[in-house]
Every structure is written in structure tokens, then in C-alpha cells.
C-alpha positions as CSV (number, residue, x, y, z in Angstrom):
1,X,-192.4,23.7,92.3
2,X,-195.9,24.8,93.1
3,X,-195.8,27.4,90.3
4,X,-197.9,26.7,87.1
5,X,-199.7,23.7,88.6
6,X,-196.8,21.2,88.3
7,X,-197.7,19.2,91.4
8,X,-201.3,18.9,90.1
9,X,-200.0,17.8,86.7
10,X,-197.9,15.1,88.3
11,X,-200.8,13.7,90.2
12,X,-203.0,13.6,87.2
13,X,-200.4,11.5,85.4
14,X,-200.2,9.0,88.3
15,X,-196.8,10.4,89.5
16,X,-195.9,11.4,93.0
17,X,-193.7,14.5,93.6
18,X,-190.8,12.1,94.3
19,X,-191.8,9.1,92.3
20,X,-190.0,5.8,92.6
21,X,-191.0,4.5,89.2
22,X,-191.0,0.9,88.0
23,X,-190.4,-0.4,84.5
24,X,-193.8,-1.8,83.5
25,X,-196.4,-0.5,85.9
26,X,-197.5,-3.3,88.2
27,X,-194.5,-5.6,87.6
28,X,-192.3,-6.0,90.7
29,X,-188.7,-5.0,90.1
30,X,-185.5,-5.4,92.0
31,X,-183.9,-2.5,93.8
32,X,-181.7,-1.1,91.1
33,X,-179.8,2.2,90.9
34,X,-181.8,5.4,91.4
35,X,-182.1,7.9,88.6
36,X,-183.0,11.4,89.8
37,X,-184.7,13.8,87.6
38,X,-183.9,17.5,88.1
39,X,-185.8,20.2,86.2
40,X,-183.6,22.5,84.1
41,X,-186.3,25.1,84.7
42,X,-185.5,25.7,88.4
43,X,-183.0,23.0,89.3
44,X,-185.4,21.2,91.7
45,X,-185.7,17.4,92.1
46,X,-188.9,16.3,90.4
47,X,-188.8,12.6,91.1
48,X,-186.8,9.4,91.0
49,X,-187.1,6.2,89.0
50,X,-185.3,2.8,89.4
51,X,-182.8,1.9,86.7
52,X,-183.4,-1.4,85.0
53,X,-181.1,-4.3,85.9
54,X,-180.3,-7.3,83.8
55,X,-182.7,-9.3,85.8
56,X,-185.4,-6.6,85.4
57,X,-184.7,-6.6,81.6
58,X,-185.3,-10.3,81.3
59,X,-188.7,-9.9,83.1
60,X,-189.6,-7.1,80.6
61,X,-188.6,-9.2,77.6
62,X,-190.6,-12.2,78.9
63,X,-193.6,-10.0,79.3
64,X,-193.2,-8.5,75.8
65,X,-192.5,-11.7,73.9
66,X,-195.5,-13.4,75.6
67,X,-197.8,-10.5,74.8
68,X,-196.7,-10.5,71.2
69,X,-197.9,-14.1,70.7
70,X,-201.5,-13.0,71.4
71,X,-201.5,-9.4,70.2
72,X,-200.4,-10.2,66.7
73,X,-203.5,-12.4,66.3
74,X,-205.9,-9.6,67.1
75,X,-207.4,-8.1,63.8
76,X,-205.6,-4.9,62.8
77,X,-208.8,-2.7,63.1
78,X,-209.2,-4.0,66.7
79,X,-205.6,-3.0,67.4
80,X,-206.4,0.3,65.9
81,X,-209.2,0.7,68.4
82,X,-206.7,0.5,71.2
83,X,-204.7,3.2,69.6
84,X,-207.8,5.3,69.2
85,X,-208.5,5.0,73.0
86,X,-204.9,5.9,73.7
87,X,-205.3,9.0,71.6
88,X,-208.5,10.0,73.3
89,X,-206.8,9.6,76.7
90,X,-204.0,11.9,75.5
91,X,-206.5,14.5,74.6
92,X,-207.9,14.4,78.1
93,X,-204.4,14.6,79.6
94,X,-202.8,17.0,77.1
95,X,-202.5,19.9,79.6
96,X,-200.7,17.9,82.4
97,X,-198.5,15.9,80.1
98,X,-197.6,19.0,78.2
99,X,-196.7,20.7,81.4
100,X,-194.5,17.8,82.5
101,X,-192.7,17.8,79.2
102,X,-192.0,21.5,79.5
103,X,-190.9,21.2,83.1
104,X,-188.7,18.1,82.9
105,X,-187.2,18.9,79.5
106,X,-187.3,22.7,79.5
107,X,-189.0,23.5,76.2
108,X,-191.7,26.2,76.1
109,X,-195.2,25.3,77.3
110,X,-196.6,25.8,73.9
111,X,-194.0,23.4,72.5
112,X,-194.9,20.9,75.3
113,X,-198.5,21.0,74.3
114,X,-197.5,20.7,70.7
115,X,-195.5,17.6,71.4
116,X,-198.5,16.0,73.0
117,X,-200.6,17.1,70.0
118,X,-198.1,15.2,67.8
119,X,-198.9,12.1,69.8
120,X,-202.6,12.6,69.3
121,X,-202.1,13.2,65.6
122,X,-200.0,10.1,65.1
123,X,-202.6,8.0,66.9
124,X,-205.3,9.3,64.5
125,X,-203.0,8.4,61.6
126,X,-202.3,4.9,63.0
127,X,-206.1,4.3,63.6
128,X,-206.7,4.8,59.9
129,X,-203.6,2.8,59.0
130,X,-205.0,-0.2,60.9
131,X,-207.5,-0.7,58.0
132,X,-204.9,0.0,55.3
133,X,-202.0,-2.4,55.9
134,X,-202.3,-3.3,52.2
135,X,-200.2,-5.7,50.2
136,X,-200.6,-6.1,46.4
137,X,-201.3,-8.6,43.7
138,X,-198.5,-9.2,41.2
139,X,-199.0,-10.7,37.7
140,X,-197.4,-14.2,37.4
141,X,-195.6,-15.3,34.2
142,X,-197.1,-18.8,34.7
143,X,-200.6,-19.7,33.8
144,X,-202.9,-20.6,36.6
145,X,-200.7,-18.8,39.1
146,X,-201.1,-15.6,41.1
147,X,-198.5,-13.7,43.2
148,X,-199.3,-11.7,46.2
149,X,-197.4,-9.6,48.7
150,X,-198.5,-9.2,52.3
151,X,-197.2,-7.7,55.4
152,X,-196.9,-9.3,58.9
153,X,-196.0,-7.9,62.3
154,X,-192.2,-8.0,62.9
155,X,-192.3,-8.8,66.6
156,X,-190.9,-6.8,69.6
157,X,-189.9,-3.3,68.6
158,X,-187.1,-1.7,70.7
159,X,-187.4,2.1,70.9
160,X,-184.6,4.4,72.1
161,X,-185.6,8.0,72.3
162,X,-183.8,11.3,73.2
163,X,-184.5,13.9,75.8
164,X,-185.5,16.7,73.4
165,X,-188.8,15.0,72.3
166,X,-189.4,12.9,75.4
167,X,-192.9,11.6,74.4
168,X,-193.6,12.4,70.8
169,X,-190.9,10.3,69.2
170,X,-192.0,7.3,71.2
171,X,-195.6,7.8,70.0
172,X,-194.4,8.1,66.4
173,X,-193.0,4.6,66.7
174,X,-195.4,2.8,69.1
175,X,-198.7,4.0,67.6
176,X,-197.7,2.6,64.2
177,X,-196.1,-0.5,65.7
178,X,-199.2,-1.3,67.7
179,X,-201.4,-1.0,64.6
180,X,-199.0,-3.2,62.8
181,X,-199.4,-5.9,65.5
182,X,-196.0,-5.4,67.2
183,X,-195.3,-4.9,70.9
184,X,-192.8,-2.3,72.2
185,X,-190.0,-2.0,74.7
186,X,-189.0,1.7,75.2
187,X,-185.9,3.1,76.7
188,X,-186.7,6.8,77.2
189,X,-183.9,9.3,77.9
190,X,-182.4,9.1,81.4
191,X,-182.7,12.9,81.4
192,X,-186.5,12.8,81.2
193,X,-187.5,9.6,82.9
194,X,-190.8,10.9,84.4
195,X,-192.1,11.6,81.0
196,X,-191.5,8.0,80.2
197,X,-193.2,6.7,83.3
198,X,-196.2,9.1,82.7
199,X,-196.7,7.7,79.2
200,X,-196.5,4.1,80.5
201,X,-199.1,4.9,83.1
202,X,-201.5,6.2,80.4
203,X,-201.2,3.2,78.1
204,X,-201.2,0.7,81.0
205,X,-204.6,2.0,82.0
206,X,-205.9,1.5,78.5
207,X,-204.5,-2.0,78.3
208,X,-206.1,-2.9,81.6
209,X,-209.5,-1.6,80.6
210,X,-209.4,-3.8,77.5
211,X,-208.1,-6.9,79.3
212,X,-204.9,-6.9,77.3
213,X,-201.5,-7.9,78.6
214,X,-199.3,-5.1,79.9
215,X,-196.4,-6.5,77.9
216,X,-197.8,-4.8,74.8
217,X,-196.1,-1.7,76.1
218,X,-193.0,-1.9,78.3
219,X,-190.4,0.6,79.5
220,X,-186.9,0.2,80.8
221,X,-184.9,3.0,82.5
222,X,-181.2,3.8,82.5
223,X,-178.2,5.0,80.5
224,X,-176.5,3.5,77.4
225,X,-175.8,0.2,79.2
226,X,-179.5,-0.5,79.4
227,X,-179.7,0.4,75.7
228,X,-177.0,-2.1,75.0
229,X,-179.3,-4.9,76.4
230,X,-181.7,-4.1,73.6
231,X,-179.3,-3.6,70.7
232,X,-177.6,-6.9,71.4
233,X,-180.9,-8.9,71.9
234,X,-181.9,-11.1,69.0
235,X,-185.4,-11.2,70.4
236,X,-185.8,-7.6,69.2
237,X,-185.8,-7.7,65.4
238,X,-186.1,-3.9,65.0
239,X,-184.4,-1.1,67.0
240,X,-185.6,2.4,66.4
241,X,-183.0,4.8,67.8
242,X,-183.1,8.6,68.0
243,X,-180.0,10.5,69.1
244,X,-176.5,11.6,68.0
245,X,-174.7,10.3,64.9
246,X,-172.0,8.9,67.3
247,X,-174.7,6.9,69.0
248,X,-176.2,5.8,65.8
249,X,-172.9,4.4,64.5
250,X,-172.7,2.2,67.6
251,X,-176.4,1.1,67.5
252,X,-176.4,0.5,63.7
253,X,-173.2,-1.6,63.8
254,X,-174.3,-3.6,66.8
255,X,-177.8,-4.5,65.4
256,X,-176.4,-5.3,62.0
257,X,-174.0,-7.8,63.5
258,X,-177.0,-9.9,64.6
259,X,-178.8,-9.2,61.3
260,X,-181.4,-7.0,63.0
261,X,-183.0,-4.0,61.4
262,X,-182.3,-0.4,62.5
263,X,-184.4,2.7,62.1
264,X,-181.9,5.6,62.8
265,X,-182.9,9.2,63.4
266,X,-179.7,11.0,64.1
267,X,-178.0,14.4,63.9
268,X,-178.9,17.4,61.8
269,X,-177.0,20.5,60.6
270,X,-179.8,22.2,58.9
271,X,-179.7,25.3,56.7
272,X,-182.1,27.8,55.2
273,X,-181.1,29.4,51.9
274,X,-182.3,32.9,51.6
275,X,-182.5,34.2,48.0
276,X,-182.8,37.8,46.7
277,X,-186.6,37.3,46.1
278,X,-187.3,36.0,49.7
279,X,-190.1,37.7,51.7
280,X,-188.7,38.9,55.0
281,X,-192.1,38.5,56.6
282,X,-191.6,34.8,56.1
283,X,-187.8,34.6,56.5
284,X,-187.6,36.2,60.0
285,X,-190.1,34.1,62.0
286,X,-189.0,30.9,60.1
287,X,-185.4,31.4,60.8
288,X,-185.7,32.7,64.4
289,X,-188.1,29.9,65.5
290,X,-185.9,27.3,63.8
291,X,-182.8,28.6,65.6
292,X,-184.2,29.2,69.1
293,X,-187.2,26.9,69.4
294,X,-186.6,24.2,72.1
295,X,-183.5,26.3,72.9
296,X,-181.8,25.0,69.7
297,X,-182.2,21.4,70.9
298,X,-184.2,20.0,68.0
299,X,-182.6,17.7,65.4
300,X,-184.3,20.0,62.9
301,X,-183.1,23.2,64.5
302,X,-181.8,25.8,62.0
303,X,-178.0,26.0,62.4
304,X,-177.0,27.9,59.3
305,X,-178.4,30.8,57.2
306,X,-177.0,30.9,53.7
307,X,-177.9,34.4,52.5
308,X,-177.4,35.9,49.0
309,X,-174.9,38.7,49.1
310,X,-177.4,41.1,47.5
311,X,-179.7,40.9,50.5
312,X,-177.2,39.8,53.2
313,X,-177.1,43.1,55.1
314,X,-180.9,43.5,55.1
315,X,-181.5,40.0,56.2
316,X,-178.8,40.0,58.8
317,X,-180.1,43.2,60.4
318,X,-183.6,41.9,60.5
319,X,-182.6,38.7,62.2
320,X,-180.4,40.5,64.7
321,X,-183.2,42.9,65.4
322,X,-185.6,40.0,66.0
323,X,-183.3,38.4,68.5
324,X,-183.5,41.5,70.7
325,X,-187.2,40.7,71.2
326,X,-186.7,37.1,72.4
327,X,-187.8,36.6,76.0
328,X,-185.9,33.9,77.9
329,X,-187.2,32.4,81.2
330,X,-189.4,29.8,82.8
331,X,-190.9,27.9,79.9
332,X,-194.1,27.4,81.8
333,X,-194.6,31.1,81.5
334,X,-196.3,31.5,78.1
335,X,-194.9,35.0,77.7
336,X,-191.4,33.5,77.3
337,X,-190.1,32.3,73.9
338,X,-187.1,30.3,75.1
339,X,-186.5,28.1,78.1
340,X,-183.3,26.5,79.4
341,X,-180.9,23.9,78.0
342,X,-181.4,20.4,79.4
343,X,-178.4,20.5,81.8
344,X,-175.1,22.1,82.6
345,X,-173.2,19.7,80.4
346,X,-175.1,21.2,77.5
347,X,-174.3,24.7,78.7
348,X,-170.6,23.9,78.7
349,X,-170.9,22.5,75.2
350,X,-172.7,25.6,74.0
351,X,-170.0,27.9,75.5
352,X,-167.2,25.8,74.0
353,X,-168.8,26.0,70.6
354,X,-168.9,29.8,70.7
355,X,-165.3,30.0,71.7
356,X,-164.4,27.6,68.9
357,X,-166.2,29.7,66.3
358,X,-164.4,32.8,67.5
359,X,-161.0,31.1,67.3
360,X,-161.7,30.0,63.7
361,X,-162.5,33.6,62.7
362,X,-166.2,33.9,63.4
363,X,-167.6,37.4,64.0
364,X,-170.1,37.5,66.8
365,X,-173.2,39.5,66.0
366,X,-175.3,38.6,69.0
367,X,-173.4,37.7,72.1
368,X,-174.1,34.5,73.9
369,X,-173.5,33.7,77.5
370,X,-175.2,32.2,80.6
371,X,-177.9,34.1,82.3
372,X,-177.7,34.8,86.0
373,X,-180.2,35.8,88.6
374,X,-183.0,34.2,90.7
375,X,-185.1,33.4,87.6
376,X,-182.2,31.5,86.1
377,X,-181.1,29.7,89.3
378,X,-180.8,26.3,87.6
379,X,-177.7,27.6,85.6
380,X,-179.1,26.2,82.4
381,X,-180.4,29.4,80.7
382,X,-178.3,30.8,77.9
383,X,-178.6,33.6,75.3
384,X,-179.2,32.6,71.7
385,X,-176.2,33.7,69.8
386,X,-175.6,34.7,66.1
387,X,-172.1,34.4,64.6
388,X,-170.9,35.2,61.1
389,X,-168.9,32.2,59.9
390,X,-167.8,30.1,57.0
391,X,-169.2,26.8,56.1
392,X,-165.9,25.0,56.2
393,X,-165.2,25.9,59.9
394,X,-164.8,22.8,61.9
395,X,-167.4,23.9,64.5
396,X,-169.9,24.8,61.8
397,X,-169.6,21.3,60.3
398,X,-170.4,19.9,63.8
399,X,-174.0,19.8,65.2
400,X,-174.1,21.7,68.5
401,X,-177.3,21.1,70.3
402,X,-177.8,24.7,71.4
403,X,-179.1,28.1,70.1
404,X,-176.2,29.1,68.0
405,X,-177.0,30.4,64.5
406,X,-174.2,30.8,61.9
407,X,-174.7,33.3,59.1
408,X,-172.8,33.1,55.8
409,X,-173.0,34.6,52.3
410,X,-173.3,33.1,48.9
411,X,-173.0,34.8,45.5
412,X,-174.2,33.9,42.0
413,X,-176.9,31.4,41.3
414,X,-178.8,29.2,43.8
415,X,-176.7,26.2,42.9
416,X,-173.8,27.8,44.8
417,X,-176.1,28.0,47.9
418,X,-177.2,24.4,47.5
419,X,-173.6,23.3,47.3
420,X,-172.9,25.0,50.6
421,X,-176.0,23.6,52.2
422,X,-175.1,20.1,51.2
423,X,-171.5,20.5,52.2
424,X,-172.0,19.0,55.7
425,X,-172.0,15.4,56.9
426,X,-175.6,15.5,58.1
427,X,-178.7,15.4,55.9
428,X,-181.9,15.9,57.8
429,X,-183.8,19.1,57.1
430,X,-183.3,22.0,54.7
431,X,-185.3,25.0,53.4
432,X,-185.2,27.7,50.8
433,X,-186.8,31.1,51.0
434,X,-187.6,32.3,47.5
435,X,-190.4,33.6,45.3
436,X,-188.8,32.3,42.1
437,X,-190.3,29.1,40.8
438,X,-187.1,28.0,39.1
439,X,-185.0,28.4,42.3
440,X,-187.6,26.4,44.3
441,X,-187.7,23.6,41.8
442,X,-183.9,23.4,41.5
443,X,-183.7,23.1,45.3
444,X,-186.2,20.2,45.2
445,X,-184.7,18.4,42.2
446,X,-182.4,15.4,42.2
447,X,-179.5,17.8,42.0
448,X,-180.8,20.0,44.8
449,X,-181.0,19.4,48.6
450,X,-179.6,16.1,49.7
451,X,-181.7,16.1,52.9
452,X,-184.6,13.9,53.8
453,X,-186.7,17.0,54.3
454,X,-186.7,19.9,51.9
455,X,-189.0,22.9,52.4
456,X,-189.9,26.0,50.4
457,X,-190.8,29.2,52.3
458,X,-191.1,27.5,55.7
459,X,-188.3,26.8,58.2
460,X,-186.4,23.6,58.9
461,X,-188.3,22.6,62.0
462,X,-192.0,21.8,62.7
463,X,-192.7,18.8,60.6
464,X,-196.2,17.4,60.3
465,X,-196.9,13.8,61.0
466,X,-198.4,13.0,57.6
467,X,-195.0,12.9,55.9
468,X,-192.2,10.5,56.5
469,X,-189.7,12.0,58.8
470,X,-186.0,11.4,58.6
471,X,-182.8,12.1,56.7
472,X,-179.8,10.9,54.8
473,X,-176.0,10.6,55.3
474,X,-175.0,10.8,59.0
475,X,-178.7,11.3,59.9
476,X,-179.0,7.6,59.4
477,X,-181.5,7.1,56.6
478,X,-184.5,6.1,58.8
479,X,-188.1,7.2,58.3
480,X,-190.7,7.6,61.0
481,X,-194.2,8.9,61.3
482,X,-196.3,9.3,58.1
483,X,-196.4,8.2,54.5
484,X,-195.4,4.5,54.2
485,X,-193.0,4.6,57.2
486,X,-195.2,1.8,58.7
487,X,-193.5,-0.8,56.5
488,X,-190.4,-0.8,58.6
489,X,-192.4,-2.2,61.6
490,X,-193.5,-5.2,59.5
491,X,-191.9,-8.0,57.5
492,X,-192.7,-8.4,53.9
493,X,-193.8,-11.8,52.5
494,X,-194.3,-12.8,48.8
495,X,-196.8,-15.5,48.1
496,X,-197.2,-17.6,44.9
497,X,-200.4,-19.6,44.6
498,X,-200.9,-22.3,42.0
499,X,-204.6,-22.9,41.2
500,X,-203.9,-25.0,38.1
501,X,-203.5,-28.7,37.6
502,X,-200.0,-28.3,36.3
503,X,-196.6,-27.4,37.8
504,X,-194.9,-25.1,35.4
505,X,-191.5,-23.7,36.6
506,X,-190.5,-20.1,36.4
507,X,-188.2,-18.9,33.6
508,X,-189.5,-21.7,31.4
509,X,-187.3,-24.3,33.1
510,X,-188.0,-27.9,32.2
511,X,-187.8,-30.6,34.8
512,X,-189.5,-33.7,33.5
513,X,-189.6,-36.9,35.5
């Protein structure tokens, strides 16, 4: 574990090599179950955290609800100042936090740094937002009246995030929520608990320096049972949950039963359409990074290539050739393109998916398999695979969180490719590679891609924070990050002010006394 400065990175983030983390920094917690974090990079134990008990959870919620009473009254630009300081602290700690993300989750070091940069970027966005939480003035039908619309903080925001982006997705939510005047309770993935504790250490220091209550940012640790404490809690008006569609169905239904709000970011089954006019210099890196980046464990990972029959052979050969250049190994080694899957359960899912594709008639172009040897001692390193398949295959319709890319043909016009692309239950990200304006516009039209993200001449993954992020259908319909996604963290209020000496009623109703 001494390789690549991991021990030094842990120390910089306030973590010991075998850290017994607590839920909210200085708060004293009971002796709950121990969650051990093993790195998929080398299989070593990085550290331990204490799972949150029901008693612990109540302490967290007391801290959060109390902090909200004061935090919501702080002017929004002053809340933005806290976010600005947090962003600057992330700049100072980008290297150690990026290394921890890479080591605990398994993504390449460049992607680890990129994830921390996303946190910094959303902080910058949220700082500007803190001066732009604008309502509007609405014309009234009644003389001497004015109507206004304003936005208020919603309260305690519950955040449930997944292992594949162990820090960035939390920041997407919490930076906006803080600027909006909310406080946050975060359940990070039990597969990457040290990333969660590290982020809490960073913001706790900022809050302490500004004499603000620690309850503005709280964490809880554990599996789905801890998440259930949040989803059933009426003190949390908004649950933002990132994960599988199966998880989202449970969360969405549970929160809806108590009339809470859900922001769901769920599964993706993303495709790139490749037309006859597509430029291979753009197609190959876009498709390959989309398919193998984060070892295929992004919700925006490219799962399907839908290639026109006129260029199918050329594109197939170019993609297969590019796969021969992929270097797999320790993700902290910047010469490697692909690191490990998160754990051995994911490896088994990956292997089962390949076998299922074969049984359904798929033709393997690039063999998968588990890598062996001293460098791959964790047992979590696999080979990115390419399989020729049909869109209707059951396994193709399913999202497999692993580096498996399915190739398929289409003929005729681009509408045929769009129909295939849309012919799955998920609707997160999509892309088309074309130099024909008409094809691009058809893809982006109301009759085109049914996904929340639709790109032209870039891949399906690698979204910027300026746009709203999310998808439709089984992806859940939620939107995070940029644009007007901030509105979900607030409650809307319509005001009507009568500044006349009369009391006329709307719709011309007469009520004379």
C-alpha cells in the first residue's frame, strides 16, 4: 500500500491507515457494526468505518434539523461563500482525494482527479447560483394586485450515492443544496466508505472555521437498511438517490408513500449510432473510452454501438484494433487505461453476462476473462470484451456494470438506428456520430433520442456540470448538476399582493356583503 503515495494521501485527508470512522466528525457514536474497505486494486484492507445504528441515525437527524433552523436564515450569497471555501479546499486536496478515489473505487488516476475536478466545478457553479435564486413577477388579472413567485429552502436533503462516483455525485447535490439553504445527510456507498469520511473531514473543517454547526453536513454509513431510515423519514422532504433501476423503484415508491420528493438517477443502457459519414478519428476514442472508462462502471458507459451496414466492417475492425492497445492494471499507474471492477461480485456478474450473450447467439470479437498474476492479485481485473449481438437479446436489454460492448448493424435511414437505440427500458445517455446535419437534427428532434442526454460527435460519457444531468424511463427522470436543476432542492411559493383599497376576486366572482 506504500506505492503511489496512498498512505500520505490518507493522512492528508485526515484518515489513518485503518480508520475507525464516525458519522459526523466530532459526534460520539455507539459501537455499531464494522464496515471494512478493501481496495480492488490490490485486495488490501484500507480502513474501517462504523455502521450507523438507529440510535446514531437519530443523533444525526437531530443535528441536521437543528442546523437547518439557523442555516436557512443565512443570506444566500453568504452560504455561497461557504461553498467557495469548500471548493478552494478541494483544489488544495485534489491530488490526495483523487488518489483515494482511484485506490478505493478502482478507476484510473486521471478519472479520480477528474472526479474531484467535477466537485470543484460544481462548487464554482453553486457559488454563482447563490446570487441567482431568482423567482419571477407574474401579471395579475386584478387591478392593484401583483403576483410573484419565489423559492425557499426545502429542508434536510437526503443523499444516497453509488460506488462508481464516490465523491462527485454527492458534491453535485450538496453544493447546490447548501447554496439553496438546505442541510444534507449523506449515505455514501458501503463499498467506498473512506471516500465518504474524507469528504466529511474536509467540509467539517470549513464549517468549524466559520463557526457553523456541523449538522449542515452529516454522513451515515451502512447498507440498504441504513438507506431505509432515510427513505421512510418524513423529516427528509427530498431524497436524491443514485443507483440501479431496481433500487430506484424501491426508493421512489417508499418516498412517494409519505408524499416526499425523489430525485432518481438510475441505470443506463447507452448507445452510439455510427452513420456512414462518421469520422473514425472521432468514433474510435469516443466509443472506446465510453465502453472501458471506469472499467464500464459508469451509468453513462457505452453499452451498444449501432453501426450502419455500409461502414460496419471498417468500424468494427477499427474498434477491435483499438482494444488491442488498452493497458489494464493498477489504476494509480498513469500508463494504464483500465483498472479493476469494484469487487468479485461484479466480476461474477461480468462473466455471467458474457456467457448469456453467447447462449443467445452473440459472436465474441474480443474475448473477455479474468486476468491473473501478481499485478492482478485482487481478482477484480477483467478484459474488456466486444460481442456482436442483436438489440432484442435479453442480456443486451439489461444494464451490466462492466466493460462489455455490443456491436449491431442497422440499414436504411437513421430513423432505423434511432428506433434501435430507443428500444431499451433505460433512457440516460445517447450519441450519434455523423457529419450530416439532417441526421444530427433528426437525432435531436422530438422524434429522435428518448434519452435525457443526446450528443453529436462525442461519446455517451463525460458530461459537463453546466448542463442538467439525468435521464428518462427507467433512469428515473431526475436532473442533477447544472441548468435549473437547483429548483428540486427548493420549494416553490406563489405570492399575491393586494396594494389597492378594494378586494376584487379572481375570475370576476362577485361576493357582496
